[in-house]
C-alpha positions in Angstrom: 12.5 20.2 41.6 14.3 20.2 38.3 13.7 23.0 35.8 11.2 22.3 33.0 12.5 21.9 29.5 11.2 24.9 27.4 10.0 24.7 23.8 8.1 26.9 21.4 5.4 24.3 20.9 4.4 20.9 22.4 2.3 18.4 20.5 0.7 15.6 22.5 0.0 12.5 20.5 2.3 11.1 17.8 -0.3 9.6 15.5 -0.5 10.9 11.9 -2.1 14.2 12.8 0.2 15.0 15.7 3.3 14.0 13.7 2.3 16.1 10.7 1.5 19.0 13.0 5.0 18.8 14.6 6.6 18.4 11.2 4.9 21.6 10.0 5.8 23.5 13.1 9.5 22.6 12.9 9.5 23.6 9.3 8.4 27.0 10.5 11.6 27.1 12.7 9.7 26.3 15.9 11.5 24.4 18.6 8.9 21.5 18.9 8.4 18.6 21.2 6.2 15.6 20.2 5.0 13.6 23.2 3.6 10.0 22.9 2.3 7.9 25.8 3.3 4.6 24.3 6.6 3.3 23.0 6.9 3.9 19.2 5.9 2.3 17.0 2.7 1.0 18.5 -0.7 -0.4 17.5 -2.8 1.2 20.3 -4.3 4.1 18.5 -5.7 5.0 15.1 -2.7 5.5 12.8 -1.2 2.0 12.5 -1.6 -0.7 9.9 -0.3 -1.5 6.5 -2.5 0.8 4.4 -5.1 3.5 4.4 -7.3 4.6 1.6 -6.7 8.0 -0.2 -9.6 9.4 -2.3 -11.3 12.6 -3.4 -14.7 10.9 -3.3 -16.7 12.8 -0.7 -20.2 14.1 -0.4 -18.9 17.5 0.8 -17.0 19.9 -1.4 -14.7 21.1 1.4 -13.2 17.7 1.9 -12.7 17.2 -1.9 -11.0 20.6 -2.0 -8.7 19.8 0.9 -7.7 16.5 -0.7 -6.3 18.4 -3.8 -3.6 19.8 -1.5 -3.2 16.6 0.4 -2.1 14.7 -2.7 0.5 17.4 -3.4 1.8 17.3 0.2 2.0 13.5 0.3 4.0 13.6 -3.0 6.2 16.3 -1.5 7.0 14.1 1.5 7.8 11.2 -0.8 10.3 13.4 -2.6 11.8 14.7 0.6 12.3 11.2 2.1 12.9 9.4 -1.2 10.3 6.8 -0.1 7.2 5.5 -1.8 4.1 6.3 0.3 1.2 6.1 -2.2 0.0 3.6 -4.8 -2.7 4.7 -7.3 -5.3 1.9 -7.7 -8.6 3.7 -8.3 -11.6 3.4 -6.0 -14.7 1.5 -7.0 -17.9 3.0 -5.5 -21.1 1.0 -5.7 -24.4 1.6 -4.1 -28.2 2.0 -4.8 -28.2 4.3 -7.8 -30.9 6.6 -6.6 -29.8 6.8 -3.0 -28.9 10.1 -1.5 -25.4 9.1 -0.5 -24.5 7.5 -3.8 -25.8 10.5 -5.8 -23.9 13.0 -3.4 -20.6 11.2 -3.9 -21.0 11.1 -7.7 -22.2 14.7 -7.9 -19.3 16.0 -5.9 -16.7 14.4 -8.2 -18.6 15.6 -11.3 -18.9 19.1 -10.0 -15.3 19.4 -9.0 -14.1 17.8 -12.3 -12.3 14.9 -10.6 -11.3 12.2 -13.0 -13.8 9.4 -12.8 -15.3 6.5 -14.9 -19.0 5.9 -14.7 -19.9 2.3 -15.1 -23.2 0.8 -16.3 -24.7 -2.7 -15.8 -23.9 -3.4 -19.4 -20.1 -2.5 -19.3 -19.4 -3.1 -15.6 -17.8 -6.6 -16.0 -15.7 -5.4 -18.9 -13.9 -3.0 -16.5 -14.3 -4.8 -13.1 -14.0 -8.5 -13.4 -15.1 -11.0 -10.7 -17.3 -8.5 -8.9 -21.1 -8.6 -8.9 -23.0 -5.4 -9.3 -26.4 -5.8 -7.6 -29.6 -5.0 -9.4 -30.5 -1.3 -8.9 -26.9 -0.4 -8.0 -24.8 2.2 -9.7 -21.0 2.2 -9.9 -18.2 4.6 -10.7 -14.4 4.7 -10.3 -12.5 7.6 -8.7 -9.4 7.1 -10.8 -7.2 9.3 -8.6 -7.7 7.1 -5.5 -5.4 4.5 -4.1 -3.7 3.4 -0.9 -1.3 5.1 1.5 1.3 2.9 3.2 0.3 3.9 6.7 3.0 2.5 9.0 5.7 3.6 6.5 4.1 7.1 6.2 4.0 7.6 10.0 7.6 6.5 10.3 8.7 8.8 7.5 7.0 12.0 8.8 8.4 11.4 12.3 11.8 10.9 10.7 11.6 14.1 8.7 10.5 15.9 11.8 13.6 14.7 13.7 15.9 15.5 10.8 14.7 19.1 11.0 15.5 19.3 14.7 12.3 18.2 16.3 12.3 16.1 19.5 10.2 13.0 20.1 9.7 11.6 23.5 7.8 8.4 23.6 6.6 6.3 26.5 5.7 9.6 28.3 2.0 9.7 29.3 0.8 13.1 30.1 -0.6 13.4 33.7 -1.2 17.1 34.0 -1.6 20.3 31.9 -1.3 23.8 33.5 -2.6 26.7 31.4 -1.1 30.2 31.2 0.9 32.3 28.7 3.4 29.4 29.1 1.7 26.0 29.2 3.2 23.4 31.5 2.9 19.7 30.5 3.8 17.0 33.1 4.4 13.4 32.2 5.6 10.5 34.4 9.1 11.2 33.2 9.4 15.0 33.0 8.0 18.5 33.0 7.9 20.6 29.8 6.9 24.1 29.0 5.9 25.9 25.7 4.2 29.0 24.4 1.8 26.8 22.5 0.2 23.4 22.9 -1.5 21.2 20.4 -3.5 18.2 21.5 -3.9 15.4 18.9 -4.5 12.4 21.2 -7.2 10.5 19.3 -9.3 8.4 21.7 -7.5 9.9 24.7 -8.4 13.5 23.8 -11.2 14.0 26.4 -8.9 12.5 29.2 -6.4 15.3 28.4 -9.1 18.0 28.0 -10.4 17.2 31.5 -7.2 18.9 32.7 -8.2 22.2 31.0 -11.9 22.5 31.7 -13.3 21.1 28.5 -15.2 18.0 27.4 -16.2 17.4 23.7 -18.9 15.0 22.4 -16.5 12.4 21.2 -17.3 8.6 21.1 -14.7 6.0 20.7 -15.5 2.8 18.7 -14.4 0.3 16.1 -15.9 1.6 12.8 -19.5 2.2 13.8 -19.2 -0.6 16.3 -19.7 -0.5 20.0 -18.3 2.3 22.2 -15.1 1.4 24.1 -12.6 2.9 26.5 -9.2 3.2 24.7 -7.5 1.8 27.8 -9.7 -1.2 27.8 -9.5 -1.9 24.0 -8.2 -5.5 24.4 -11.4 -6.4 26.2 -13.3 -5.9 22.9 -14.2 -9.4 21.7 -17.2 -8.8 19.3 -16.8 -9.8 15.7 -20.0 -8.3 14.2 -18.0 -6.1 11.8 -16.1 -9.1 10.5 -19.4 -10.9 10.0 -20.7 -8.0 7.9 -17.6 -8.0 5.7 -17.7 -11.8 5.4 -21.3 -11.7 4.1 -20.5 -8.8 1.7 -17.5 -10.5 0.3 -19.4 -13.8 -0.2 -22.2 -11.9 -2.0 -20.2 -9.6 -4.3 -16.7 -11.1 -4.7 -17.4 -14.7 -5.8 -13.7 -15.5 -6.4 -12.6 -14.7 -2.9 -12.6 -16.8 0.3 -14.7 -14.6 2.7 -12.4 -15.3 5.7 -10.0 -12.5 6.6 -6.3 -13.4 6.5 -5.6 -10.7 9.2 -7.7 -8.8 11.7 -6.4 -5.7 13.4 -8.1 -3.4 15.8 -8.1 0.3 15.0 -10.0 2.8 17.1 -12.1 5.6 15.7 -13.0 8.8 17.5 -16.3 10.1 16.2 -18.0 13.5 16.5 -21.8 13.6 16.2 -21.6 15.0 12.7 -18.5 13.0 11.7 -16.6 16.2 10.9 -13.3 16.9 12.4 -12.5 19.2 15.4 -9.8 21.7 14.3 -9.9 24.7 16.6 -8.4 26.6 19.6 -9.6 25.9 23.1 -12.5 28.3 23.7 -10.9 29.6 26.9 -7.1 29.3 26.2 -6.0 30.7 22.9 -2.6 29.1 23.0 -4.1 25.5 23.1 -5.2 24.0 19.9 -7.2 20.8 19.5 -7.3 18.3 16.6 -9.7 15.5 17.2 -12.7 13.5 16.1 -11.4 12.3 12.8 -14.2 9.8 12.6 -12.5 7.1 10.7 -11.6 9.2 7.6 -8.8 11.4 8.8 -5.5 9.6 7.9 -5.4 10.8 4.3 -5.8 14.4 5.4 -2.8 14.2 7.7 -0.5 16.7 5.8 -3.2 19.4 5.5 -4.6 18.8 9.0 -1.0 19.2 10.4 -0.6 22.4 8.4 -3.9 23.8 9.7 -3.2 23.0 13.3 0.3 24.5 12.9 -1.3 27.7 11.5 -3.8 27.9 14.4 -1.0 27.4 16.9 1.1 30.2 15.4 -1.9 32.6 15.1 -1.8 32.5 11.3 -4.9 32.8 9.1 -5.9 29.2 8.3 -5.5 28.1 4.7 -9.1 26.8 4.7 -12.5 27.8 6.1 -12.6 26.0 9.4 -16.2 26.8 10.2 -17.3 23.1 9.7 -14.6 22.1 12.3 -15.2 24.6 15.1 -15.8 23.6 18.7 -18.6 26.1 18.9 -20.9 23.8 16.8 -21.2 21.5 19.8 -22.1 24.4 22.1 -25.2 22.7 23.6 -23.2 19.4 24.1 -20.0 20.8 25.6 -19.5 20.3 29.3 -17.3 23.1 30.4 -16.6 24.9 33.7 -15.2 28.0 32.0 
């Protein structure tokens, strides 16, 4: 049997979270391997597509605080690669003015002094033309928000990782993980060892965690749609989500044809509380898990990668990770530890 290749760290899953984790690790002078089960680039997971939203509009302070650094790190990556990754457009938020969610979003921006413009029924159409504000709805604009060029961003961060000496091996599906002071990862193509392992495998996370005695309460679906197996994604034929958008466009955007020009599938991996999992394995301290990004994780990629890097290296995390600990699911975790 051939000798396993040895690294300081292995990251499984080359979506935006795994790619940024590998990028931060190699910047810390770690010999790092990034493994991906599909040939890159691909559209099988959660990080593909032309754009993703970037915003500070959240109903929890900790996400808004994390986004401050995310904007800075996205801008830093743009400078490093001399590539435009972000376009500032502003984000229009509309909803029942007295509803809990609308008030929470607005309050968080006001409390954290995020630049915003509050609109009224009287001045709405002066600022936002060709959009209908329903009776009883409030509206505001997060002026810092915009779009990230998703496919380009993923390619850039992987390219910077490689420029710094990192190794990407795609089309290598992980078939086994053996724990120990040195972790051994086997794929169909090779065997690799490292002092630390980070799992950022999106919808395939629990399939990998099964090798290391852990199961998290993660569900895979299309944006609040039906549950699905990531390996059977192409069997999904329902268009209920498209119908919802079609009706909304017809009601609120009178100048637009409500038929989508392009429909792409993108899988979300939800946790019960829709907060991320950023933590070490409860039984193996040199294995770190980043999962359950619940359809709102892409914009956080630079900071999530930094945090998973810090956890992997045994450093004090830059943020309070208590909202993201595995232990919050204690009653739902199926573990043989």
